[in-house]
Structures are given as structure tokens and as C-alpha cells.
N, C-alpha and C positions, 0 to 999 in steps of 0.2 A: 335342471342343468343351467350352467351359465352357459352362454354364447361369447363366442370369440366377436373380440372389434371389428368392428365394418373398417376394410382395407381400402385404405390411404384415408383415416377419419382421422383429427385430432379431438376426437372428443371419447374419454370412457365414461359409460353410466351403468349406475347400479345393474347386474346383471348379464356382464357383459364381464371379458377378462379377456386379458392379454398372454397367452402363451410364448412361449421362443421360439423364434422365426418370425412372430407377428409384431407389426410395430404402431406405434402413434405417429402422423405425419403434421406438421403444424399447418394451418391453413394457407400459405403462402410456399410452403416446400422448402425450409431454410432449415429446419431441423428435422431430426428423426429422435423419436425415444423406442428402446427393446433392447435386447439380450444381446450380448457380444462377450467375444474370448479376446481377454486382452493379449493374451502368447502365455498366460499361464497355461501350461498343460491342466485339462479338467477340470475348471474353475471357468464361470461364465456369471454375467454381473448386468443389472439392470442399468443402464445409462441410457443418456443423452448427445447424443453427437449431431455435426455439422453434417447435412444431406449428404454436400459436393464432398465431403471428405471423412470417412467413416472412420477414419485414425486420429480425427482433434474432437476426443470426447470430452465434454463439457460439465458432466453433474455425474455420478455414479451414485445408487440408491445405497446400497449393500456393499462397498466398498472393503469393510473390515469383515463381513461376512458372506463369502463368497459360495456360491450352489456349485454343489460337485457334479449334478450332469444339466442335460438342456428340459429338465421337467419343471423350470419354475411358471408361476403362473403368477400374474398382478392381477387383487380383483379391489373392489371396492368391499366394504367389511358391513356388515349391520348396522355398526355403532359409527357407518361414515369413514373409519380410515382406510387409507389406502394400505394395503398389505401384498408383500410377498413371500409367498408362499413354496417352500424347496419338497420334493417328490414324495416327501414321506408324512408332510400335511404342516409341519414346524413354520411358522413365522421368522423370516430372517432379515425383515425390515419393516416397519411400520410408520405411516406419517403420524400415530400419536393425535389422529382429532377426531372430529364429532361433528353431523352435518344432520341437516334436514333429510328425510328420506326423497328427496328428488338430488339428493347431491352429484353432481355432474364433475368428471376430469377433464383436463382442458389442457393441450398443447400447443404456447403461444406461439406467434411467430418472431416472438425476444428469446426465444429457446428457454421460455418458464414453465413448468407444468406447477397447473394451479388447479384448487379443488375449492368449486363455486356451492352454493349452498344453493338451491335450483327457486328460494322462493325469492319475492320483486327485487328485492335489495343486489341478489348476486354476489354478498359478500364471500370474498375469497378467504376460506380457514386454512390454508395451508398453501405455502410456495417453494418451489424449490430453490427460486434465491436468496431466500430466507435460509439456507444449507447448502453454501457454495462448498466445490470439491476444489481442487487444484485452480481451476478458470474463475475470471471478473467478464462476465458481458458486459455490453451496454444497460445501462438500467440497474444493473444489480449494487450494490455495497456494502465495505465493508464499514468497522467502526463498532459504536457501543449506543446502544441504547441508557440515557443515563435514568432512566424510570425504573426500568425494569433489570439493568444490569446486564441485560442479553448483547453479545458480541459476535461481529460476520469478521471472519477472515477464510485466510484462504492454506491451506494443508495441502503439499507436495504430493505425491504420489512414493511410494516406498520404490520402488524403481522404473523403467520406462516403460517393464508387460505387469507392472504387479500397482493397482492402482487404491492398497490398502495405504492409513495414513504414514507418512513418511517424516523427516526428520523437521522439515522446513516448514515454518510460517510464515505467512506474510501480513501484517496487519498494520492499523492508522492507531498512532499511538495518540490517545488522547490527553495524554497531560501536558500543559505548557502550550505551545504551538500545535496546531495538527500537524503531523511528519508520518509517514506511512515505514518502517519498518521493518526486516527478513531477521527470523531466531532461528539458530540453530539449537532447540532444543530450548531451553532459557536464555541463550546466551545471543545478544547483537552480534551479526555479522554484515547490515549493510541497510543503511538508511537515506533515503529521499534527502533529507533536508528539509526545514518548515516549509508550509503551503504560502506564499507570501501575496494571494490575491490572485494569480496570472497562473502559477503553477509551482512544482514544489521547486526549493531552492537551488538543489543539486541536478533536479531533469531539467536543464534547461532548452533542452532538444521537442521540451512539449509545448511550448513557439511553433515549432517547424511545421508541427502538423495539426492545428487547434482550427488553421480552417476544415479540417473532418471531424473534430471532436466537441464538445460543450464538456468541459473540467466542471463535477462541482464538488466542491468541499462545502459540508453542512456543519454549524455551529451554531446550535441552538440549547434552548436549554431542557429540551427532550434529548439531542442525539447530536452527535459528532462524527459523521462518516464522509466514506469519500468515495465520488463513482464517476462515471462519466455516459454520454449518453452521442448516439454517432449522429451528424449530420444528415439532411439528405442525400442518396446520390454518394456517400462513403459504403466501399468495399464491407464486406465482411470485418467483422477482427474480434481480439480477443486479449486478455491477461494473463497470463500464466504462470505460475510456479514450477518451474521441473522441480525432478527428483532428485539435483545434483547442486540444486539450490542456487539458477538462475531467474530473476525476472522478468520476462519477456512483453514487449508490444507485438502482437502479431497482425499484420492487416493483408489478406488474402488478393493475392492477383490474379485477375481472372484470365488475361493473355497468357501466364507461363503458367496459369491449375499451381500455385503454390504458394506460402505462408511466408510474407518479409517480412523480416525483424526491424521494425522502425525501432525500439531501445530496448538495450538488455542492460538490466543492472544485476552486480556489480559489476561496471566497465571494462576496469583496470585496477592497479593494486594500491589506489589511493583509495579505491570505496571501500576497503576492507574496514570494516571499523573500526576507528580508534589508531589506525595505522602509525603516526606519531605518536600517541600518546597527550597529554595534556598539553597546551601552549602550543603543541608542535601543527605543522602546515606541512601538507602532502602535496608535490606538485608531481603530476604522472611525467612531467619531460623534461625532469632532473635527477635522471640514474646517479650522477657524479657525487651526490650527497645522498645516496640511498633513496632517494624521494622526497628526503625528511628534509625540513630546518626548522628552529625554534622562533616563533612570530618576536616581533621587534621588542629589545627590551628584555628577553630572556633566553638561558644557556641552559644545554643539555641539561638534567640534574643527575645521570649517569654517565660522564663524559666516556667512560671505561667502557660502558655498555653500549654507549653509540657508535664505538669508531667500530665495536665489533656486530655492527647491526644492529642492535635491538634497541630499536628506540620506544618499547614500549613503556617506559618510567617519563617517554618527554620531558618537558622543560620547565624550568623554572626562572622567578624574576629577577633581573641582577640587581634592581634597587627599588628600597622598598618605597611605598607611594606613601605620600601626604593628605594624611587625611583629612586633618584640616579640622579633625571633632565637628562636621559637618558645617564648618559658620563658614570656614576659606581654607582654599588650597589649591598648589601648583602645578596638582595634577591638570593632565589633557588627555588629549586622544590623537592616535593613532590611525590613519583610516586604513584598511585593509581594505582592496578594491578585488573585484573576479571571485570570490571565494563561494563557495558552502556552505553555509551560516552553520555553527558551532551547535549540540545536541541540544535542543531546546527543552527537552523532559522536564526539567524544572526549572526551566525559566519562567520570570514573570511580565507580565502582559498586559498591556493598557491601550487600547483602543481608541481612545477618546483624546489624547495628545496629540502634539504633532512631534514632529521630530527634535527640534530647538528642546521644547519641553520636555522630554525623554534626553537629552544631554545635560540638561540644569539638574533636572532629577537624578541623576548618574551623579552626577560628580557630589550632589548633594550628600548620596548614601555610601557610607565607607566598604558596603562589604559588595557595590558594584564595578563589575571585573572589564564589560564591554556592553555595547547599545547597540538597534540598529533599527530601522524602522521594520512595521507589522504588517504591514498592505503597499503594492506599488502599484494596481490597477491605476489608481488614479495618474498616473503616470510623474514627474517629477522627479524628488528625493525619496517620497513617497512618504506613507502616517501612521500614526498606531505607534507603538513603541514596545520591544522587549530586552528584557534586561536579563543580563546572566551576571550571579551572583556565586559559581561555583568553577570550578574547573572547566574550560572550553575543551572540547572532545570532538573527534570526529571533524577535522578543521582543513579542507583543501582547496585548492585552486581547479575551477571550472569554466568553460569558457561560458562567458554570457553572465559570469555570477553576480553576487551582490558587495556592496559593501556592510564591511562590519567595523565600528571604532571603537579600536583597543584602549579601555585607559593604560595611560602611561605616567611616569614622573617623567618631570620638569629637565632631569641631566637626560633621560632618553627623546627627549623629544626636538634636541638642537635649535634649528630657525623654527621651528615650525612652535616653540612655545610660544613666542611672541602675536604670534597668528589666533593660536587657541586662544589668549588671554586678552586682545583686540575684537573678538568674537567672529574672526577672518577663518578659522577653521574648525575643522569640525567641531 
């Protein structure tokens, strides 16, 4: 018969098991794996939590298949898969992996549960970090493997005391410029804005705690992913997608023994996706205009609906642009400063050109509606090029935001037109 895991051990070997009431504890004691009841009467789950706060559950194995009693057991099978077996002998969760005869399972100090081959390579054959629940820990990532199509994303709990898969997902949108998006079912309800080399353009708060974290946006032929690591000496932290559709960065305060909210999105009415419709601009400090206005050169598409506080139809252009057949044009650009850049899902990107070359390319393309720099980490006005050819959606003012260059007709530019033509303007 199998024996129980060693008390306070971080390793589970073949021939041992973990029963309800027994745990694995990471080498430094930061994380614990075991069985827990989340508050739903009669249901039990296998999960990982912060040892100093057992309510801070980071990962749940059988979130959609709860145990109905305290007789569940975690074992390594003959095929070297991790199996969670209920009291009737049925498998309620499996890692679906194979390995060598000497496969071992370990709970790392990072909170990652890994299964390793026992041979010299010690290769990881499975890890919990590849199967997120509602929490992103340092060292984890969300995004997409472009070679296999595998995706990593967060899913909310069904309720505060039910870890079953809920309605909300938090993903990295890998189209256009990478940005993080919250979905309610299949509907976008919140967006961080695109990555600008330093942070997401609508989450300027990230700059205020960059002394604590290193942000990692990977964009390569093999994957587009977002994650972060904690710098030495940084307290425990986690990113959590709540059951009521909030995304929070939480940091543990050792003095008060409580989690402090460093960021929460959506943060206000203007973080509601598309609040002011196409070419609408949201300002959370402008309740007198129902928080919405049209960008320069545009007016409400439906004045009657706008007056009734329904701004979802957005705005339309007052004056037709002078395309010039791509040869010459009297169009110019209005600079919109301090904004979260519009949705970049369908935007085109070129990292190899300058901002001035981006402007020239936009003017030469009849379908170009706006442009902005792609990368700000080098300082100055930035480098690279984002071009929008479709309606500008989800545009808002944000403290410390970026500049967007909006294509406008000569008559809408006023005195700025001459500066544009002389190359002194945007």
C-alpha cells in the first residue's frame, strides 16, 4: 500500500500519496498544497495557497469536479500521471502526462507544482503554471504559443466560495499590439491598452511599482506572452481575476498581515470597454458631459441618443478627409495627449521605422485614421509605428497617458494646418 508524504515535505514520490489533512510545503515554506473546503458545504478541492494566508488560493486542480467527502487522495499513477481519486476510486482530475519510473512531483518555492523525470535531465513533464486558475504569480505567464496554438489565461471563480470556472476571462490579445483584455463570456468589458515597452498604455500605475517588479512582454515567432517577476526583497504578490469581474494586483503587507491593492481594473466608468463608442473620448473627471465627448473634428452619430446618455453609437467625422489619391493631401494631424491608446486588435505595426516615417506612411495611405509610436522605452517621442485603419474604439484620458496623432481635415486643424505643412507639427 502507498504511504503518506513525509510531514512538511515538498516532494511526492511514486509509492506515496497525499490524503485529506496532509500537505506538501514548498522548500522555503511560502506555499502549501493540500485539500480545502472553500465554503461550499460538503465540497472539497485540491489546491495551492499562500502558507501565511490559507484563504489566498492560487491554483485549484479539480475546480469543476469537486470531491464530496474528505476521502480524496493524490497519487502518482503507474503511467506517472498525477491523479486525484475520490472515495469510490474514480479519477476526478489528472495531469495526463507520462514519465519515467522515477518521476517525482515537487511544490517549488514559486508556488509551481512540477512533475519531473527522475533521469539525469530532470526535465519538467508537467507544471501547474501551465494551467492557471484565477491567479497569476511571479514567473507565470498568459498568452499564446504560436507554434502549438496553446493558450494560457486566467478564469474567474464562479463565486467567492465556489472555485468552479466562472464567466470572466483575462487574456493577452496577441493580435496587432499585445494588450490584456477581460472578457465576460465572449464580450470585451475591459482593456489595458497596448504594451508600449514600459507598461500597458492604460495602466500607467505600473511605473510606480516598477522598483518591485520586472514586467515581461515576450513577442517572438514562438510565443506572445505577458508575465512578471518580483525583484529581490519584494513582498509576496499576486494578480487575481475576481468572481465579480475585477482584475487586481495584490501585495502582502507584513506589518498589517493583509493584502494591499496596488491596482484594480476596471478602475472607473471610463474603463468600461467602448463606453463612448467609436471616436468617442471618455474622461472620468467630466460628469457634466456624461463622461463622453467626441474627438476633434467629430460629432455624435446620434445626437438624440447622446442626449439620452446613450453614447454607444459614438461619433462621426464632420468633414471628409482629403485623400489626394495617395499623391498629395491637405490633411494633417491633431495631437491627442494623455490618452490610453485605442484598441489595437486590428491595428498594423512596424517596429523598424521612426515616428516621422510613421507619419509619412499614414498620410500616404487613404485608409489611415491615426498613428502612434510603438515603443517608448528609449525615451523621447518613441519609436516604431502603430497605424489604425478602422474605428478608434475605447479611447480615454488617463493620467500619464500617451500621445495619439489623429488624422484631420485642413478645415478642422485651424492654425495647426500651417505647422503641419511646414513639418513643425505632429
